[in-house]
A tleap script that builds the chain and sets N, CA, C and O, in Angstrom:
source leaprc.protein.ff14SB
mol = sequence {
  NMET ALA GLN TYR GLU ARG THR LEU ILE ALA
  GLU ARG ARG ARG ARG GLY GLY LEU ALA LYS
  LEU ARG THR GLY THR LEU ALA PRO TRP THR
  ARG VAL PRO SER GLY SER ARG VAL ASP PRO
  ASN ARG PRO ARG ALA PRO ARG GLY VAL GLN
  VAL ASP PRO ALA GLU GLY ALA VAL ILE GLN
  GLU ILE CYS ALA ARG TYR LEU ALA ASP GLY
  ALA THR LEU GLY ALA VAL VAL ALA ALA LEU
  LYS GLN CARG
}
set mol.1.N position { -28.284 15.703 -9.852 }
set mol.1.CA position { -27.183 15.906 -7.994 }
set mol.1.C position { -27.050 14.620 -7.048 }
set mol.1.O position { -26.554 14.604 -5.921 }
set mol.2.N position { -27.446 13.849 -7.557 }
set mol.2.CA position { -27.025 12.714 -6.422 }
set mol.2.C position { -25.554 12.350 -7.560 }
set mol.2.O position { -24.484 12.348 -6.950 }
set mol.3.N position { -25.469 12.108 -8.837 }
set mol.3.CA position { -23.804 11.997 -9.177 }
set mol.3.C position { -23.088 13.085 -8.579 }
set mol.3.O position { -22.134 12.716 -7.895 }
set mol.4.N position { -23.250 14.129 -8.632 }
set mol.4.CA position { -22.733 15.259 -8.527 }
set mol.4.C position { -22.183 15.084 -6.662 }
set mol.4.O position { -21.197 15.607 -6.144 }
set mol.5.N position { -22.858 14.496 -6.237 }
set mol.5.CA position { -22.495 14.490 -4.760 }
set mol.5.C position { -21.921 13.098 -4.870 }
set mol.5.O position { -20.975 13.308 -4.111 }
set mol.6.N position { -21.776 11.944 -5.200 }
set mol.6.CA position { -21.222 10.642 -5.216 }
set mol.6.C position { -19.547 11.175 -5.607 }
set mol.6.O position { -18.550 10.963 -4.917 }
set mol.7.N position { -19.605 11.805 -6.727 }
set mol.7.CA position { -17.861 12.889 -6.874 }
set mol.7.C position { -17.677 13.447 -6.001 }
set mol.7.O position { -16.900 12.809 -5.291 }
set mol.8.N position { -17.965 14.406 -5.545 }
set mol.8.CA position { -17.589 14.639 -4.521 }
set mol.8.C position { -17.421 14.246 -3.203 }
set mol.8.O position { -16.740 14.852 -2.377 }
set mol.9.N position { -17.995 13.312 -3.029 }
set mol.9.CA position { -17.420 11.946 -1.954 }
set mol.9.C position { -16.121 11.440 -2.376 }
set mol.9.O position { -15.011 11.645 -1.884 }
set mol.10.N position { -16.330 11.018 -2.979 }
set mol.10.CA position { -15.469 9.924 -4.114 }
set mol.10.C position { -13.992 11.064 -3.767 }
set mol.10.O position { -13.044 10.684 -3.079 }
set mol.11.N position { -14.062 12.290 -4.318 }
set mol.11.CA position { -12.921 12.766 -4.187 }
set mol.11.C position { -12.044 12.991 -2.923 }
set mol.11.O position { -10.855 12.712 -2.766 }
set mol.12.N position { -13.233 13.765 -1.759 }
set mol.12.CA position { -12.607 13.257 -0.752 }
set mol.12.C position { -12.245 12.798 -0.098 }
set mol.12.O position { -11.666 13.305 0.863 }
set mol.13.N position { -12.449 11.296 -0.343 }
set mol.13.CA position { -12.280 10.244 0.414 }
set mol.13.C position { -10.331 9.266 -0.182 }
set mol.13.O position { -9.515 8.398 0.126 }
set mol.14.N position { -10.710 10.453 -1.276 }
set mol.14.CA position { -9.372 9.988 -2.088 }
set mol.14.C position { -8.254 11.039 -1.621 }
set mol.14.O position { -7.136 10.878 -1.132 }
set mol.15.N position { -8.740 11.788 -1.847 }
set mol.15.CA position { -7.536 13.298 -0.948 }
set mol.15.C position { -7.216 12.753 0.536 }
set mol.15.O position { -6.129 12.523 1.068 }
set mol.16.N position { -8.809 12.597 1.126 }
set mol.16.CA position { -8.357 12.078 2.809 }
set mol.16.C position { -7.116 11.234 2.642 }
set mol.16.O position { -6.000 11.736 2.773 }
set mol.17.N position { -7.303 9.891 2.341 }
set mol.17.CA position { -6.588 8.789 2.067 }
set mol.17.C position { -5.422 9.024 1.545 }
set mol.17.O position { -4.698 8.029 1.562 }
set mol.18.N position { -4.867 10.139 0.997 }
set mol.18.CA position { -3.848 10.082 0.096 }
set mol.18.C position { -3.172 11.048 1.216 }
set mol.18.O position { -1.988 10.832 1.476 }
set mol.19.N position { -3.839 12.093 1.890 }
set mol.19.CA position { -2.821 12.908 3.549 }
set mol.19.C position { -2.935 11.822 4.389 }
set mol.19.O position { -2.442 12.126 5.475 }
set mol.20.N position { -3.346 10.727 4.385 }
set mol.20.CA position { -2.787 9.549 5.256 }
set mol.20.C position { -2.040 8.961 4.957 }
set mol.20.O position { -1.489 8.431 5.922 }
set mol.21.N position { -1.613 8.690 3.997 }
set mol.21.CA position { -0.128 7.955 3.613 }
set mol.21.C position { 0.766 9.244 3.396 }
set mol.21.O position { 1.941 9.117 3.740 }
set mol.22.N position { 0.421 10.338 2.930 }
set mol.22.CA position { 1.848 10.942 3.535 }
set mol.22.C position { 1.893 11.326 5.321 }
set mol.22.O position { 2.892 11.699 5.937 }
set mol.23.N position { 1.143 11.207 5.626 }
set mol.23.CA position { 1.462 11.629 6.971 }
set mol.23.C position { 1.958 9.948 8.146 }
set mol.23.O position { 2.278 9.829 9.329 }
set mol.24.N position { 1.747 8.825 6.836 }
set mol.24.CA position { 2.372 7.798 7.755 }
set mol.24.C position { 1.014 7.357 8.872 }
set mol.24.O position { 1.159 6.504 9.747 }
set mol.25.N position { 0.055 7.913 8.701 }
set mol.25.CA position { -0.557 7.023 9.650 }
set mol.25.C position { -1.707 6.030 8.608 }
set mol.25.O position { -2.761 5.906 9.230 }
set mol.26.N position { -1.754 5.466 7.515 }
set mol.26.CA position { -2.176 4.808 6.957 }
set mol.26.C position { -1.017 4.113 5.894 }
set mol.26.O position { -0.099 4.639 5.265 }
set mol.27.N position { -1.536 2.528 5.996 }
set mol.27.CA position { -0.231 1.448 5.290 }
set mol.27.C position { -0.977 2.011 3.966 }
set mol.27.O position { -2.075 2.557 3.860 }
set mol.28.N position { 0.220 1.616 2.771 }
set mol.28.CA position { -0.070 1.737 1.638 }
set mol.28.C position { -0.835 0.109 1.097 }
set mol.28.O position { -1.314 0.229 -0.030 }
set mol.29.N position { -1.007 -1.269 1.677 }
set mol.29.CA position { -1.924 -1.696 1.055 }
set mol.29.C position { -3.157 -2.103 1.571 }
set mol.29.O position { -3.827 -1.440 2.363 }
set mol.30.N position { -3.506 -3.399 1.034 }
set mol.30.CA position { -4.622 -3.820 1.226 }
set mol.30.C position { -4.798 -5.125 1.942 }
set mol.30.O position { -5.688 -5.549 2.679 }
set mol.31.N position { -3.314 -5.793 1.354 }
set mol.31.CA position { -2.810 -7.492 1.980 }
set mol.31.C position { -2.159 -6.966 2.857 }
set mol.31.O position { -1.935 -5.756 2.868 }
set mol.32.N position { -1.560 -8.136 4.132 }
set mol.32.CA position { -1.272 -7.792 4.724 }
set mol.32.C position { 0.792 -8.185 3.662 }
set mol.32.O position { 1.000 -8.940 2.713 }
set mol.33.N position { 1.392 -7.652 4.115 }
set mol.33.CA position { 2.614 -8.536 3.207 }
set mol.33.C position { 3.103 -9.692 3.622 }
set mol.33.O position { 2.919 -10.109 4.765 }
set mol.34.N position { 3.671 -10.219 2.858 }
set mol.34.CA position { 3.963 -12.132 3.410 }
set mol.34.C position { 4.914 -11.862 4.172 }
set mol.34.O position { 5.709 -11.019 3.758 }
set mol.35.N position { 5.105 -12.350 5.251 }
set mol.35.CA position { 5.873 -12.805 6.459 }
set mol.35.C position { 5.746 -11.424 7.240 }
set mol.35.O position { 6.829 -11.001 7.644 }
set mol.36.N position { 5.077 -10.950 7.415 }
set mol.36.CA position { 4.416 -10.084 8.467 }
set mol.36.C position { 2.498 -10.310 8.605 }
set mol.36.O position { 1.531 -10.681 7.940 }
set mol.37.N position { 2.943 -9.675 10.233 }
set mol.37.CA position { 1.642 -8.985 10.655 }
set mol.37.C position { 1.454 -8.290 11.235 }
set mol.37.O position { 2.435 -7.788 11.784 }
set mol.38.N position { -0.131 -7.637 11.617 }
set mol.38.CA position { -0.548 -6.431 11.739 }
set mol.38.C position { -1.776 -6.338 13.202 }
set mol.38.O position { -2.653 -7.146 13.506 }
set mol.39.N position { -1.450 -5.248 13.760 }
set mol.39.CA position { -2.488 -5.330 15.017 }
set mol.39.C position { -3.956 -5.461 14.456 }
set mol.39.O position { -4.387 -4.691 13.599 }
set mol.40.N position { -4.914 -6.798 15.163 }
set mol.40.CA position { -5.891 -6.726 14.440 }
set mol.40.C position { -6.992 -5.338 14.735 }
set mol.40.O position { -7.664 -4.651 13.966 }
set mol.41.N position { -6.855 -5.326 15.796 }
set mol.41.CA position { -7.356 -3.790 16.392 }
set mol.41.C position { -7.363 -2.853 15.039 }
set mol.41.O position { -8.431 -2.479 14.554 }
set mol.42.N position { -5.692 -2.394 14.287 }
set mol.42.CA position { -5.942 -1.470 13.266 }
set mol.42.C position { -4.895 -2.079 12.200 }
set mol.42.O position { -3.756 -1.631 12.061 }
set mol.43.N position { -5.215 -2.724 11.760 }
set mol.43.CA position { -4.680 -3.391 10.694 }
set mol.43.C position { -4.165 -2.140 9.166 }
set mol.43.O position { -3.327 -2.465 8.324 }
set mol.44.N position { -4.635 -1.274 9.165 }
set mol.44.CA position { -4.307 -0.784 7.709 }
set mol.44.C position { -2.582 0.493 8.839 }
set mol.44.O position { -1.608 0.902 8.208 }
set mol.45.N position { -2.727 0.711 10.064 }
set mol.45.CA position { -1.770 1.214 10.341 }
set mol.45.C position { -0.180 0.729 10.718 }
set mol.45.O position { -0.009 -0.217 11.487 }
set mol.46.N position { 1.183 1.594 9.996 }
set mol.46.CA position { 1.688 1.224 9.777 }
set mol.46.C position { 2.779 0.958 11.003 }
set mol.46.O position { 3.787 0.252 10.960 }
set mol.47.N position { 2.343 1.619 11.933 }
set mol.47.CA position { 3.443 1.189 13.204 }
set mol.47.C position { 2.950 -0.021 13.414 }
set mol.47.O position { 3.864 -0.805 13.669 }
set mol.48.N position { 1.331 -0.785 13.421 }
set mol.48.CA position { 1.544 -1.895 14.355 }
set mol.48.C position { 1.927 -3.560 13.182 }
set mol.48.O position { 1.382 -4.645 13.382 }
set mol.49.N position { 2.726 -3.349 12.304 }
set mol.49.CA position { 2.868 -4.091 11.479 }
set mol.49.C position { 4.553 -4.903 12.092 }
set mol.49.O position { 5.565 -4.257 11.821 }
set mol.50.N position { 4.678 -5.826 12.623 }
set mol.50.CA position { 5.319 -7.239 12.644 }
set mol.50.C position { 6.194 -8.110 12.121 }
set mol.50.O position { 5.518 -8.907 11.469 }
set mol.51.N position { 7.635 -8.469 12.033 }
set mol.51.CA position { 7.364 -9.562 10.990 }
set mol.51.C position { 7.267 -10.574 11.888 }
set mol.51.O position { 7.861 -10.868 12.925 }
set mol.52.N position { 6.113 -11.179 11.062 }
set mol.52.CA position { 6.064 -13.141 11.954 }
set mol.52.C position { 7.304 -14.028 11.485 }
set mol.52.O position { 7.882 -14.264 10.423 }
set mol.53.N position { 7.417 -14.402 12.837 }
set mol.53.CA position { 8.741 -15.205 13.062 }
set mol.53.C position { 9.187 -16.343 12.045 }
set mol.53.O position { 10.285 -16.290 11.491 }
set mol.54.N position { 8.188 -17.484 11.804 }
set mol.54.CA position { 7.877 -18.429 10.656 }
set mol.54.C position { 7.470 -17.699 9.451 }
set mol.54.O position { 7.440 -18.599 8.612 }
set mol.55.N position { 7.275 -17.060 9.102 }
set mol.55.CA position { 6.847 -16.490 7.552 }
set mol.55.C position { 8.344 -15.679 7.459 }
set mol.55.O position { 9.269 -16.043 6.733 }
set mol.56.N position { 8.357 -14.961 8.008 }
set mol.56.CA position { 9.620 -13.578 7.906 }
set mol.56.C position { 10.655 -14.827 8.104 }
set mol.56.O position { 10.314 -15.692 7.298 }
set mol.57.N position { 11.488 -15.145 8.660 }
set mol.57.CA position { 12.479 -16.804 8.581 }
set mol.57.C position { 12.271 -17.067 6.859 }
set mol.57.O position { 13.090 -16.439 6.188 }
set mol.58.N position { 11.305 -17.892 6.087 }
set mol.58.CA position { 11.361 -18.446 5.067 }
set mol.58.C position { 11.609 -17.243 3.978 }
set mol.58.O position { 12.418 -17.463 3.077 }
set mol.59.N position { 10.927 -15.955 4.036 }
set mol.59.CA position { 11.037 -14.389 3.351 }
set mol.59.C position { 12.231 -14.249 3.217 }
set mol.59.O position { 12.565 -14.248 2.032 }
set mol.60.N position { 13.440 -14.066 4.276 }
set mol.60.CA position { 14.983 -13.592 4.752 }
set mol.60.C position { 15.452 -14.954 3.779 }
set mol.60.O position { 16.295 -14.822 2.891 }
set mol.61.N position { 14.733 -16.369 4.100 }
set mol.61.CA position { 16.124 -17.319 3.187 }
set mol.61.C position { 15.792 -17.318 1.858 }
set mol.61.O position { 16.654 -17.800 1.123 }
set mol.62.N position { 14.413 -16.761 1.140 }
set mol.62.CA position { 14.295 -16.375 -0.333 }
set mol.62.C position { 14.896 -15.756 -0.946 }
set mol.62.O position { 15.398 -15.891 -2.062 }
set mol.63.N position { 14.874 -14.454 0.298 }
set mol.63.CA position { 15.847 -13.325 -0.228 }
set mol.63.C position { 17.376 -13.815 -0.809 }
set mol.63.O position { 17.842 -13.602 -1.928 }
set mol.64.N position { 18.022 -14.576 0.385 }
set mol.64.CA position { 19.446 -14.989 0.594 }
set mol.64.C position { 19.606 -15.431 -0.518 }
set mol.64.O position { 20.368 -14.753 -1.207 }
set mol.65.N position { 19.235 -16.215 -0.935 }
set mol.65.CA position { 19.002 -17.260 -2.435 }
set mol.65.C position { 18.699 -16.490 -3.774 }
set mol.65.O position { 19.062 -16.651 -4.939 }
set mol.66.N position { 18.096 -15.824 -3.299 }
set mol.66.CA position { 17.832 -15.221 -4.932 }
set mol.66.C position { 19.103 -14.232 -4.834 }
set mol.66.O position { 19.272 -13.752 -5.955 }
set mol.67.N position { 19.803 -13.875 -4.167 }
set mol.67.CA position { 20.716 -12.526 -4.106 }
set mol.67.C position { 21.961 -13.312 -4.405 }
set mol.67.O position { 22.839 -12.647 -4.954 }
set mol.68.N position { 22.236 -14.545 -4.176 }
set mol.68.CA position { 23.232 -15.405 -4.422 }
set mol.68.C position { 23.880 -14.952 -5.600 }
set mol.68.O position { 23.296 -14.245 -6.422 }
set mol.69.N position { 25.278 -15.392 -5.748 }
set mol.69.CA position { 25.718 -14.804 -7.195 }
set mol.69.C position { 24.615 -16.530 -7.960 }
set mol.69.O position { 23.970 -17.431 -7.425 }
set mol.70.N position { 25.020 -16.106 -9.607 }
set mol.70.CA position { 24.760 -17.508 -9.729 }
set mol.70.C position { 22.654 -17.205 -9.979 }
set mol.70.O position { 22.247 -17.366 -11.130 }
set mol.71.N position { 21.882 -16.915 -9.177 }
set mol.71.CA position { 20.777 -17.723 -8.522 }
set mol.71.C position { 19.966 -16.684 -9.807 }
set mol.71.O position { 20.137 -15.576 -10.316 }
set mol.72.N position { 18.642 -18.298 -9.963 }
set mol.72.CA position { 18.179 -17.861 -10.639 }
set mol.72.C position { 16.072 -17.556 -9.844 }
set mol.72.O position { 15.959 -17.759 -8.635 }
set mol.73.N position { 15.430 -17.346 -10.228 }
set mol.73.CA position { 14.305 -17.353 -9.477 }
set mol.73.C position { 13.720 -19.355 -10.014 }
set mol.73.O position { 13.003 -20.032 -9.277 }
set mol.74.N position { 14.078 -19.684 -10.906 }
set mol.74.CA position { 13.906 -21.159 -10.984 }
set mol.74.C position { 14.410 -21.823 -9.646 }
set mol.74.O position { 13.706 -22.322 -8.767 }
set mol.75.N position { 15.750 -21.723 -9.682 }
set mol.75.CA position { 16.439 -22.228 -8.709 }
set mol.75.C position { 16.110 -22.454 -7.232 }
set mol.75.O position { 16.351 -23.376 -6.452 }
set mol.76.N position { 15.389 -21.124 -7.114 }
set mol.76.CA position { 14.979 -20.838 -5.592 }
set mol.76.C position { 13.616 -21.343 -5.460 }
set mol.76.O position { 13.305 -21.808 -4.363 }
set mol.77.N position { 12.669 -21.326 -6.494 }
set mol.77.CA position { 11.702 -22.674 -6.305 }
set mol.77.C position { 12.260 -23.479 -6.380 }
set mol.77.O position { 12.437 -23.982 -5.271 }
set mol.78.N position { 12.972 -24.265 -7.569 }
set mol.78.CA position { 13.589 -25.638 -7.090 }
set mol.78.C position { 13.623 -25.816 -5.398 }
set mol.78.O position { 12.888 -26.622 -4.828 }
set mol.79.N position { 14.124 -25.362 -5.027 }
set mol.79.CA position { 14.928 -25.379 -3.401 }
set mol.79.C position { 13.760 -25.347 -2.470 }
set mol.79.O position { 13.727 -26.008 -1.432 }
set mol.80.N position { 12.787 -24.544 -2.883 }
set mol.80.CA position { 12.287 -24.600 -1.770 }
set mol.80.C position { 11.068 -25.721 -2.355 }
set mol.80.O position { 10.331 -26.043 -1.423 }
set mol.81.N position { 10.719 -26.330 -3.563 }
set mol.81.CA position { 9.943 -27.421 -3.535 }
set mol.81.C position { 10.598 -28.675 -3.331 }
set mol.81.O position { 9.946 -29.682 -3.053 }
set mol.82.N position { 12.356 -28.688 -3.499 }
set mol.82.CA position { 12.437 -29.710 -2.896 }
set mol.82.C position { 12.585 -29.868 -0.938 }
set mol.82.O position { 12.933 -30.721 -0.122 }
set mol.83.N position { 12.232 -28.896 -0.942 }
set mol.83.CA position { 12.093 -28.493 1.499 }
set mol.83.C position { 10.669 -29.417 1.359 }
set mol.83.O position { 9.983 -29.648 2.354 }
savepdb mol mol.pdb
quit
């Protein structure tokens, strides 16, 4: 009986989480994305996500370097190590 109850609870939690994801009230991550910060009172709320100025600048630089013509991941890593 207890195993059946655990199965029911797990299924209800899964369905509830999916419903929150669909309505946009639950963020799909468990760790904060790089270059971002969240509201400490509501860490899984998508509306509380903000770009961290310092980390966001680094992430933008990495993306810009990678998207440049002829760029490779190795070249991006080498440039970051050099800095």
